[in-house]
C-alpha positions as CSV (number, residue, x, y, z in Angstrom):
1,M,81.5,102.6,123.3
2,S,78.7,104.8,121.3
3,G,78.5,105.5,117.9
4,F,80.3,102.5,116.4
5,L,79.7,99.6,114.6
6,N,81.0,96.1,115.4
7,A,84.7,95.6,114.4
8,N,84.6,93.2,112.3
9,A,81.0,93.6,110.8
10,G,81.8,97.4,109.8
11,P,83.6,100.8,110.3
12,R,83.5,101.0,114.1
13,Y,83.0,104.9,112.8
14,R,81.0,106.6,110.9
15,H,82.6,109.1,109.7
16,N,81.4,113.0,109.7
17,A,81.5,115.2,106.6
18,D,82.0,118.0,108.7
19,E,85.6,118.1,110.0
20,S,85.3,121.9,111.1
21,A,83.0,120.7,114.8
22,P,85.4,121.1,117.3
23,Y,86.5,118.7,119.6
24,E,84.9,118.5,123.3
25,T,87.3,115.9,125.1
26,I,90.9,116.1,123.3
27,T,93.3,118.7,121.8
28,L,94.4,118.8,118.8
29,D,97.0,120.3,117.0
30,K,97.4,119.0,113.2
31,L,101.4,118.5,111.7
32,T,99.8,119.3,107.4
33,P,97.0,120.0,106.5
34,I,97.0,116.8,104.7
35,L,97.6,113.8,107.5
36,G,99.3,113.7,110.9
37,A,97.8,115.2,114.0
38,E,99.0,115.6,117.4
39,I,96.5,114.5,120.9
40,S,96.4,116.0,124.1
41,G,94.1,115.8,126.8
42,I,94.1,112.5,127.5
43,D,96.2,110.6,129.7
44,L,95.9,106.6,127.7
45,S,96.3,104.7,131.1
46,K,93.3,105.5,132.8
47,P,89.6,104.5,131.4
48,L,88.1,106.3,127.9
49,S,84.7,107.7,128.6
50,N,82.4,107.0,125.6
51,R,83.4,109.9,124.0
52,Q,86.7,110.4,124.5
53,Q,86.5,106.6,122.3
54,D,84.2,108.5,119.8
55,E,87.3,111.7,119.3
56,I,89.8,109.6,119.0
57,H,88.4,107.1,116.3
58,R,86.8,110.8,114.5
59,A,90.3,112.2,115.2
60,L,92.5,109.2,113.3
61,A,89.6,109.5,110.4
62,E,90.3,112.7,109.5
63,N,94.1,112.6,109.4
64,L,95.3,109.1,109.0
65,V,98.0,108.8,111.5
66,I,97.5,110.5,115.3
67,F,100.4,110.6,117.7
68,F,100.1,111.1,121.3
69,R,103.3,112.7,124.0
70,D,104.1,111.9,127.4
71,Q,102.4,108.5,127.5
72,H,103.4,106.1,130.4
73,I,100.8,102.5,129.9
74,S,101.9,99.4,130.8
75,H,101.6,96.2,129.0
76,D,97.9,95.5,129.0
77,E,97.1,99.1,128.7
78,H,98.1,99.2,125.3
79,M,96.5,96.1,124.5
80,A,93.2,97.3,125.7
81,F,94.1,100.3,123.9
82,G,94.1,98.6,120.8
83,R,91.2,96.5,121.3
84,L,89.0,99.5,121.4
85,F,89.0,99.9,117.5
86,G,89.3,95.6,117.3
87,D,90.4,92.8,117.7
88,L,94.3,92.0,117.9
89,H,96.1,91.0,114.6
90,T,99.3,88.9,115.5
91,H,102.7,89.6,113.7
92,P,103.5,86.4,110.8
93,A,107.1,86.5,112.4
94,A,108.0,89.9,114.2
95,P,108.8,89.0,118.4
96,S,106.9,89.7,120.6
97,E,106.6,89.6,124.8
98,P,107.1,86.5,126.8
99,G,102.8,85.2,127.4
100,K,101.9,87.9,124.5
101,P,101.5,87.6,120.8
102,E,100.2,90.3,120.1
103,L,102.2,92.7,121.9
104,M,105.6,92.9,118.9
105,I,108.7,94.5,120.2
106,I,110.4,97.2,118.2
107,H,114.3,97.3,119.0
108,A,117.2,98.7,117.9
109,D,120.6,98.7,118.8
110,K,124.7,99.1,118.0
111,D,124.2,94.7,117.6
112,S,121.1,95.0,115.8
113,P,121.8,94.3,111.4
114,R,118.7,96.4,110.5
115,A,115.8,97.9,111.7
116,N,112.8,97.3,111.5
117,G,110.7,99.3,109.0
118,E,113.5,100.9,106.7
119,G,111.4,101.1,103.9
120,W,107.7,102.7,103.6
121,H,106.0,99.9,103.6
122,T,101.8,99.1,104.6
123,D,102.4,96.7,107.6
124,V,101.7,93.0,106.8
125,S,99.9,93.7,103.6
126,C,100.4,90.4,102.2
127,D,97.4,89.2,104.8
128,L,94.6,88.2,103.6
129,E,92.3,90.7,105.6
130,P,95.9,93.1,106.3
131,P,95.6,95.2,109.4
132,M,93.5,98.3,110.0
133,G,95.8,99.8,111.9
134,S,98.8,100.4,113.9
135,I,100.1,101.6,117.3
136,L,103.4,101.8,118.0
137,Y,105.2,103.4,121.9
138,I,108.3,104.2,122.1
139,K,109.5,104.0,125.2
140,K,114.1,104.2,124.9
141,C,114.6,106.7,121.9
142,P,118.1,108.1,120.3
143,P,119.3,111.2,121.6
144,K,118.8,112.9,117.7
145,G,117.1,110.9,114.6
146,G,115.0,107.4,114.7
147,D,112.6,110.1,113.2
148,T,109.2,108.1,111.3
149,L,107.6,109.3,107.7
150,F,104.0,109.3,106.9
151,A,102.3,109.6,103.1
152,S,98.6,109.7,102.6
153,M,97.7,107.1,99.9
154,Y,94.4,109.3,99.4
155,A,96.2,112.0,98.5
156,A,98.4,110.6,96.7
157,Y,95.7,108.4,94.0
158,E,94.0,112.3,94.0
159,A,97.6,113.7,92.2
160,L,97.0,110.5,89.7
161,S,96.2,112.2,86.4
162,D,92.9,111.0,85.8
163,R,93.8,108.8,82.4
164,M,96.7,107.4,85.3
165,K,93.3,106.2,87.5
166,T,91.6,105.1,85.1
167,Y,93.9,102.3,83.3
168,L,94.3,101.1,87.6
169,D,90.6,100.8,88.3
170,G,90.2,96.9,88.4
171,L,93.9,96.2,88.6
172,T,95.0,94.0,91.1
173,A,97.9,92.8,92.7
174,V,100.1,90.4,94.8
175,H,101.9,91.3,98.2
176,D,104.0,88.5,99.3
177,G,105.3,88.6,102.5
178,E,108.2,85.3,101.4
179,S,110.9,87.5,100.3
180,V,110.5,89.8,103.2
181,Y,110.3,87.6,106.7
182,R,112.3,84.4,105.3
183,G,115.1,85.3,107.9
184,L,114.5,89.0,109.0
185,Y,114.6,87.9,112.6
186,K,117.3,85.2,113.4
187,N,119.4,87.4,114.9
188,Y,116.1,87.1,117.9
189,N,116.4,83.1,117.1
190,I,113.1,83.5,115.7
191,A,112.5,80.1,113.4
192,D,111.5,80.3,109.9
193,K,108.0,79.4,109.5
194,P,106.9,77.2,106.2
195,Q,105.5,79.5,104.3
196,Y,103.9,83.2,104.9
197,P,100.8,84.6,103.7
198,R,101.1,86.2,100.3
199,A,97.3,87.7,99.2
200,E,96.3,90.3,95.9
201,H,94.3,93.0,96.6
202,P,92.8,95.4,94.9
203,V,95.3,98.3,94.0
204,V,93.0,101.0,94.4
205,R,91.4,100.1,97.6
206,T,88.0,102.0,99.6
207,H,88.5,102.7,103.0
208,P,85.5,101.7,104.7
209,V,84.8,104.6,107.4
210,T,86.0,107.2,105.0
211,G,84.4,105.9,101.7
212,K,87.6,108.3,100.3
213,K,90.0,106.2,97.5
214,A,93.7,105.2,98.2
215,L,96.7,103.6,96.3
216,Y,96.9,100.3,97.9
217,V,100.3,98.5,96.3
218,N,104.3,98.9,98.5
219,R,107.6,98.5,98.2
220,G,108.4,96.5,100.8
221,F,105.3,94.1,99.7
222,T,104.1,94.2,96.3
223,R,105.5,92.0,93.9
224,S,103.4,92.8,90.7
225,L,100.2,93.9,89.2
226,V,98.4,90.5,88.5
227,G,97.5,89.9,84.2
228,L,99.5,92.3,83.0
229,P,102.9,91.7,81.3
230,R,106.5,91.8,83.6
231,D,108.0,94.5,82.3
232,E,104.6,96.9,82.4
233,S,103.5,95.8,85.6
234,D,107.1,97.0,86.8
235,A,107.6,99.9,85.2
236,I,104.0,101.3,86.7
237,L,104.9,99.8,89.9
238,R,108.5,101.7,89.9
239,Y,106.3,104.9,89.1
240,L,103.4,104.4,91.6
241,Y,106.4,103.6,93.8
242,E,107.8,107.3,93.4
243,H,104.4,109.0,93.1
244,M,103.8,107.7,96.6
245,E,106.8,108.9,98.6
246,S,106.6,112.5,97.1
247,P,107.3,114.9,100.1
248,L,103.9,116.8,99.6
249,F,102.0,114.2,101.0
250,Q,103.8,113.3,104.1
251,C,104.3,114.3,107.3
252,R,107.2,113.4,110.1
253,F,106.7,112.9,113.7
254,R,110.1,113.4,115.8
255,W,110.1,110.7,118.4
256,Q,110.1,111.4,122.3
257,E,110.4,108.7,124.8
258,N,106.9,107.3,125.7
259,S,105.8,108.5,123.2
260,I,102.8,106.7,121.0
261,A,101.7,106.6,117.1
262,F,99.0,105.3,115.6
263,W,97.6,104.8,112.3
264,D,95.7,103.7,109.5
265,N,96.8,101.5,107.8
266,R,94.3,101.6,104.9
267,C,95.3,104.7,104.0
268,V,99.1,105.4,105.2
269,Q,103.1,104.3,104.4
270,H,105.5,105.1,107.0
271,R,109.4,104.5,107.5
272,A,111.0,104.4,110.3
273,M,114.6,106.4,109.6
274,W,117.6,104.3,111.1
275,D,119.8,106.8,111.3
276,Y,120.6,106.7,114.8
277,W,123.2,104.1,115.2
278,P,124.5,103.0,117.8
279,H,121.9,104.2,119.3
280,T,119.3,102.5,120.6
281,R,115.0,102.8,119.7
282,S,113.0,100.3,121.7
283,G,109.3,99.5,122.1
284,N,106.3,97.6,122.0
285,R,103.6,97.8,119.1
286,V,100.1,96.5,118.8
287,T,98.3,96.0,115.4
288,V,94.6,96.2,114.9
289,A,93.6,93.3,112.9
290,G,91.4,94.7,109.4
291,D,89.4,93.2,107.0
292,K,89.7,92.6,103.0
293,P,91.0,95.2,101.2
294,Y,87.4,96.3,98.4
């Protein structure tokens, strides 16, 4: 592919500072000025040209989360699209399609005790090398509800005071999957593993493609700030969670059947609304492997 580096060696897209340059092979409709864009004029079931691949990479870098409507792709095509961005990540706990461990099952119906992604989080941030991005393909939707909210962690970081930025500089946080994943998928008859991932990551990470700074703590996986008293750590994290969940940093995607959302876990958090019970929402997710945050 032209214009990219190897996914495991560095960024696949060299970010162009001129975000006003027109796209040639896709049409882009921004949801908000800070994040989110619907992409049209492309069929992901067909082989993509180098230029199309370049422009999808660029759209993701500039908009943080991108959406595709009216796509009809097979499991293999879903995984092939993910591999355009790097190796595929295997979820440490979730159910997957038979014989395809990289293809996670996303499903909630009237019998589900919970739905995937109900609280604000970044996917599998407890891994030593958390995922770069997630590609969710929803094939069955409830008649109403089931939206997903996305929040820019660039905007959340930039809105902090200079004093808070200085305070957070150099701090690391513990991300732990144990309390999240143990017993989480027992309704799928998924046996628990002896242990789940745990890692320490910088509270503020630098995006390897854009070079921008983003907050990198979340309610789902972050447990504490390293080297701080528990009460101080809890207070700072509580403030950051409330700050980063401001509607000012968000966009909201209303799903339709055969839609795809592709978000960058390095600079975005998301929350799936479970407001559609007893209806069904179902699909699959492919997750692209990432590297160690810095």
